[in-house]
BAFI-3210 file (N, C-alpha, C; in Angstrom, 3 decimals, decimal comma, padded with zeros to 6 digits):
// residues 134
n [1|2|3|4|5|6|7|8|9|10|11|12|13|14|15|16|17|18|19|20|21|22|23|24|25|26|27|28|29|30|31|32|33|34|35|36|37|38|39|40|41|42|43|44|45|46|47|48|49|50|51|52|53|54|55|56|57|58|59|60|61|62|63|64|65|66|67|68|69|70|71|72|73|74|75|76|77|78|79|80|81|82|83|84|85|86|87|88|89|90|91|92|93|94|95|96|97|98|99|100|101|102|103|104|105|106|107|108|109|110|111|112|113|114|115|116|117|118|119|120|121|122|123|124|125|126|127|128|129|130|131|132|133|134]
n.u [006,121|005,684|005,389|003,673|001,416|001,182|000,774|003,033|004,862|006,915|009,697|009,780|009,775|011,849|013,610|013,784|013,949|017,012|017,981|017,138|019,011|021,452|021,485|021,897|024,708|024,820|025,314|027,928|030,093|032,276|031,114|028,095|026,102|023,801|021,996|018,858|016,921|014,342|013,407|013,597|012,416|009,669|009,128|008,641|007,163|004,909|004,931|004,504|001,585|000,844|000,896|-000,489|-003,456|-003,747|-003,964|-005,746|-008,068|-008,446|-008,764|-011,673|-013,034|-014,176|-016,256|-019,269|-020,884|-021,929|-022,704|-024,803|-025,120|-026,685|-027,010|-027,321|-025,784|-024,464|-022,920|-019,857|-018,741|-017,195|-017,850|-017,002|-017,442|-018,378|-018,430|-017,244|-015,195|-014,297|-014,412|-016,514|-018,309|-020,700|-023,185|-024,065|-027,051|-026,086|-026,183|-024,999|-023,225|-022,156|-019,970|-019,605|-017,844|-018,681|-019,879|-021,744|-020,207|-017,852|-015,789|-014,662|-015,240|-015,723|-016,585|-019,511|-021,086|-023,719|-024,866|-027,495|-030,693|-031,916|-032,703|-031,796|-029,100|-028,115|-027,553|-025,633|-023,327|-022,515|-021,892|-019,705|-018,234|-016,997|-016,532|-013,806|-011,396|-010,626]
n.v [-005,562|-005,046|-001,945|-001,620|-003,079|-001,193|001,651|002,690|005,682|005,442|007,112|006,883|004,112|003,465|004,781|003,862|001,238|001,231|002,389|000,175|-001,771|-000,753|-000,432|-003,276|-003,423|-004,446|-002,116|-000,175|002,157|001,650|-000,828|-000,686|-002,444|-003,393|-001,243|000,126|001,083|004,217|003,821|000,074|-000,523|-000,037|-001,216|-003,497|-003,762|-003,553|-006,531|-007,208|-006,770|-007,273|-010,048|-010,499|-009,819|-011,765|-014,782|-013,521|-013,524|-015,941|-017,007|-015,826|-016,567|-019,532|-018,619|-019,747|-018,227|-015,570|-016,371|-015,580|-014,578|-014,688|-013,740|-013,076|-012,381|-012,028|-009,379|-008,142|-004,866|-002,213|000,086|003,412|005,650|008,786|010,436|009,503|008,468|006,062|002,647|000,420|-003,499|-003,834|-006,364|-006,754|-006,901|-008,042|-007,498|-010,064|-010,374|-013,101|-013,679|-015,798|-017,418|-019,132|-023,043|-023,041|-022,293|-023,123|-021,715|-018,602|-015,661|-012,925|-010,483|-008,750|-005,980|-004,653|-001,365|-000,806|-003,057|-002,786|-003,429|-002,268|-001,402|-003,588|-004,453|-002,799|-002,544|-004,975|-005,047|-003,301|-004,892|-006,631|-005,817|-005,627|-003,712|-000,806]
n.w [-013,329|-010,039|-010,160|-012,564|-011,111|-008,981|-009,961|-011,040|-012,082|-015,535|-014,995|-011,773|-011,528|-013,073|-011,703|-008,818|-008,758|-009,774|-007,536|-005,732|-006,585|-006,647|-003,784|-003,462|-004,524|-007,123|-009,150|-009,721|-009,117|-011,680|-013,099|-014,876|-016,216|-015,217|-014,729|-014,803|-017,763|-018,898|-020,907|-021,390|-019,374|-019,413|-021,979|-021,373|-019,466|-021,471|-022,093|-019,993|-019,759|-022,209|-021,861|-019,427|-020,269|-021,976|-020,470|-018,883|-020,720|-021,601|-019,343|-019,560|-021,295|-020,381|-018,992|-017,962|-016,038|-013,852|-010,437|-007,901|-004,371|-001,521|001,849|005,425|007,590|010,723|011,868|013,842|015,028|015,275|017,751|018,414|021,287|021,613|023,600|025,951|025,081|024,732|023,457|021,851|021,568|018,900|017,552|014,744|011,590|008,858|004,945|003,260|-000,017|-001,996|-005,204|-007,002|-009,771|-012,783|-012,364|-009,211|-006,270|-007,536|-008,442|-006,377|-006,677|-005,764|-002,455|-001,691|000,191|000,300|001,174|000,921|001,489|-001,343|-004,555|-006,718|-005,516|-004,991|-007,737|-008,771|-006,890|-007,368|-010,062|-009,670|-008,086|-010,125|-012,509|-015,298|-015,668|-017,823]
ca.u [005,028|004,766|005,200|002,347|000,112|000,818|000,456|004,334|005,410|008,088|010,663|009,356|010,250|013,460|015,105|013,772|014,898|018,065|017,947|017,842|020,044|022,859|021,960|022,122|025,678|024,918|025,456|028,805|030,376|033,202|030,302|026,682|025,415|022,395|021,202|017,337|016,727|013,123|012,569|013,895|011,123|008,099|008,694|008,442|005,974|003,940|005,092|003,636|000,230|000,056|000,888|-001,892|-004,224|-004,159|-004,453|-007,366|-009,163|-008,596|-010,190|-013,187|-013,900|-014,720|-016,870|-020,436|-022,008|-021,852|-023,765|-024,650|-025,450|-027,052|-027,877|-027,795|-024,937|-024,581|-021,091|-019,212|-018,357|-016,566|-018,175|-016,345|-018,407|-017,739|-018,072|-016,583|-013,620|-013,857|-014,893|-017,567|-018,285|-021,874|-023,251|-025,427|-027,155|-025,880|-026,236|-022,990|-023,413|-020,947|-020,205|-018,792|-017,278|-019,139|-021,127|-022,160|-018,799|-016,726|-014,486|-015,107|-014,432|-015,491|-017,913|-020,033|-021,687|-024,473|-025,381|-029,002|-030,940|-032,819|-032,033|-030,590|-027,907|-027,052|-026,598|-024,443|-021,906|-022,174|-021,325|-018,426|-016,940|-016,681|-015,994|-012,809|-011,265|-010,640]
ca.v [-006,120|-003,831|-000,907|-001,568|-003,089|000,060|002,680|004,110|006,244|004,961|006,707|006,699|002,759|002,814|005,846|002,802|-000,300|001,335|002,471|-000,834|-002,459|-000,112|-000,775|-004,529|-003,824|-004,990|-001,014|000,699|003,390|000,753|-001,155|-000,300|-003,691|-004,149|000,069|000,041|002,589|004,072|002,483|-000,906|-000,637|000,397|-002,420|-005,017|-003,471|-004,045|-006,879|-007,973|-006,178|-008,524|-011,517|-010,634|-009,703|-013,597|-014,794|-012,707|-013,720|-017,333|-017,486|-015,459|-017,868|-020,543|-018,649|-020,052|-017,363|-015,372|-016,504|-014,373|-016,166|-013,539|-013,965|-012,118|-012,534|-011,215|-008,891|-007,895|-004,013|-001,500|001,719|004,360|006,890|010,271|011,403|008,938|008,283|004,635|001,227|-001,231|-004,011|-004,454|-007,054|-005,855|-007,899|-007,222|-008,477|-010,212|-011,131|-013,558|-013,728|-017,200|-017,619|-020,499|-023,258|-022,702|-023,090|-023,671|-020,391|-018,070|-014,149|-011,590|-010,558|-007,699|-005,959|-003,316|-000,179|-001,471|-004,353|-002,466|-004,304|-000,975|-001,030|-004,984|-005,168|-001,489|-003,420|-006,346|-004,883|-002,511|-005,431|-007,749|-004,715|-005,152|-002,337|-000,776]
ca.w [-012,311|-009,115|-010,823|-013,059|-010,104|-008,064|-010,825|-011,015|-013,499|-015,723|-014,675|-010,652|-011,049|-012,947|-010,364|-008,009|-009,409|-010,099|-006,366|-004,940|-007,860|-006,174|-002,884|-003,505|-004,688|-008,277|-010,009|-009,141|-010,648|-012,985|-013,631|-014,758|-017,145|-014,534|-015,130|-016,103|-018,243|-018,783|-022,363|-021,175|-018,186|-020,348|-022,862|-020,039|-018,668|-022,041|-022,254|-019,099|-019,934|-023,082|-020,836|-018,445|-020,584|-022,368|-019,884|-018,370|-021,684|-021,513|-017,872|-019,006|-022,391|-020,025|-017,807|-018,166|-015,769|-012,474|-009,773|-006,515|-003,127|-000,511|003,110|006,178|008,758|012,080|011,704|014,731|014,742|016,999|017,488|019,419|022,294|021,949|025,282|026,904|024,285|024,684|022,707|022,386|020,295|018,907|016,467|013,514|010,641|006,957|004,489|002,514|-001,245|-002,100|-006,276|-007,818|-010,991|-013,348|-011,398|-007,779|-005,746|-008,401|-007,859|-005,607|-007,017|-004,470|-001,982|-001,395|002,071|000,128|001,692|001,591|000,706|-002,756|-006,127|-007,958|-004,725|-005,038|-008,601|-008,804|-005,940|-007,530|-010,952|-009,405|-007,851|-011,118|-013,605|-015,811|-015,865|-019,517]
c.u [004,353|005,215|004,061|001,307|000,448|000,750|001,612|004,065|006,834|009,371|010,555|010,294|011,033|014,141|014,454|014,171|015,962|018,560|018,452|019,165|021,810|022,913|022,521|023,912|026,130|025,696|026,647|029,579|031,109|031,566|028,654|026,152|024,417|021,742|019,980|017,146|014,949|011,993|013,004|012,459|009,788|007,999|008,542|007,709|005,163|003,899|004,221|001,975|000,227|000,011|-000,430|-003,360|-005,057|-004,882|-006,282|-008,448|-009,212|-009,291|-011,477|-013,935|-014,105|-016,010|-018,130|-021,783|-021,738|-023,168|-023,599|-025,623|-025,211|-027,432|-027,336|-026,972|-024,770|-022,663|-021,161|-018,741|-017,705|-016,831|-017,286|-017,627|-017,862|-017,114|-017,286|-015,378|-013,482|-014,568|-015,837|-017,689|-019,779|-022,006|-024,621|-025,584|-026,686|-025,830|-025,334|-023,891|-022,044|-021,184|-019,273|-019,158|-017,896|-019,758|-020,854|-020,909|-017,728|-015,331|-015,192|-013,759|-014,427|-017,001|-018,502|-020,593|-022,357|-024,727|-026,775|-029,589|-032,233|-031,609|-031,214|-029,094|-027,067|-026,461|-025,730|-023,176|-021,377|-021,212|-019,662|-017,152|-016,277|-015,957|-014,709|-012,656|-010,472|-009,182]
c.v [-005,371|-002,665|-000,614|-001,916|-001,781|001,144|003,356|004,727|005,831|004,815|006,404|004,764|002,361|003,821|004,440|001,348|000,289|001,737|001,040|-001,819|-002,026|-000,817|-002,445|-004,641|-004,186|-003,457|-000,630|001,193|002,747|000,356|-001,068|-001,198|-003,292|-002,412|-000,536|001,176|002,877|002,883|001,277|-001,171|-000,429|-000,815|-003,878|-004,928|-003,770|-005,165|-007,226|-007,703|-007,252|-010,049|-011,730|-010,798|-011,260|-014,184|-014,697|-012,981|-015,162|-017,543|-016,744|-016,283|-018,831|-019,952|-019,286|-019,313|-017,058|-015,969|-015,884|-015,158|-014,776|-014,046|-012,903|-012,721|-011,519|-010,790|-008,323|-006,357|-003,117|000,112|002,281|005,730|008,111|010,827|010,626|008,602|006,455|003,497|000,691|-001,448|-003,974|-005,537|-006,630|-006,757|-007,031|-008,124|-008,913|-010,586|-011,767|-013,876|-014,806|-016,727|-018,847|-021,058|-023,150|-023,550|-023,066|-022,512|-019,251|-016,483|-013,309|-011,769|-009,220|-007,173|-004,842|-002,723|-000,876|-002,665|-004,200|-003,565|-003,690|-000,993|-002,124|-004,607|-003,585|-001,864|-004,357|-005,922|-004,274|-003,479|-006,594|-006,502|-004,791|-003,899|-001,922|000,314]
c.w [-011,444|-009,812|-011,426|-011,887|-009,009|-008,831|-010,969|-012,379|-013,988|-015,621|-013,029|-010,671|-011,657|-012,014|-008,916|-007,930|-009,585|-008,537|-005,932|-005,366|-007,161|-004,775|-002,512|-003,674|-006,645|-009,516|-009,599|-010,060|-011,627|-013,198|-013,502|-015,788|-016,234|-014,391|-015,653|-016,444|-018,295|-019,802|-021,985|-020,346|-019,268|-021,291|-022,098|-019,456|-020,465|-022,378|-021,238|-019,005|-020,939|-022,452|-019,781|-019,306|-021,281|-021,517|-019,226|-019,599|-021,536|-020,704|-018,492|-020,206|-022,009|-018,386|-018,334|-017,297|-014,213|-012,124|-008,493|-005,378|-001,906|000,349|004,041|007,412|009,922|011,809|012,715|014,429|015,957|016,552|018,805|020,513|022,526|022,664|026,071|026,358|024,813|023,794|022,526|021,540|020,137|017,743|015,602|012,235|009,436|005,999|003,187|000,747|-001,997|-003,738|-006,610|-009,236|-011,653|-011,720|-009,975|-006,599|-006,257|-008,343|-007,888|-006,382|-006,167|-003,513|-001,398|-000,356|001,624|001,043|002,413|000,929|-000,817|-003,612|-006,379|-006,676|-004,683|-006,427|-008,979|-007,857|-006,919|-008,878|-011,045|-009,465|-008,882|-012,387|-014,002|-015,732|-017,108|-019,661]
res [m|m|s|e|r|y|q|l|s|v|r|a|s|a|a|a|a|n|a|a|l|k|d|a|g|l|i|t|d|l|d|k|t|y|v|i|d|k|n|k|l|q|r|e|r|q|k|y|r|n|i|f|n|e|e|e|t|i|f|y|e|f|i|d|g|i|y|i|d|g|r|k|d|a|t|l|l|t|e|r|d|a|q|a|g|e|y|y|h|k|t|e|l|q|e|h|i|v|v|d|v|g|e|p|g|a|c|y|l|t|h|v|s|p|q|d|g|r|g|i|t|i|a|n|e|v|y|d|a|i|k|v|p|s]
***
């Protein structure tokens, strides 16, 4: 799962797993039963992808809609004064868009803070936040 999450190559994942098993004492010069080769790791990654895709498909079958709720919040920012070399705090009003799946408040998905209040900017940032990687 970790090699899939961090998009490591199969060879690098197998090498890291074998190194961890060797450090744990499960792999020795006499006993190599726990050695992981790249083909075994590739099969397990494919199983993980299939299970994950099935769970994701089941989740998306029950979506009634994607609800967007926007409001402006006071956000505390830390900025650096270049001349004095000091940091200071500044409060700025920023727009926060909350994205829910299903009924409003049913399942929190994410939130975005668009660069400006234009509709196309908000739409693009919400789309980028919820799109499923292909």
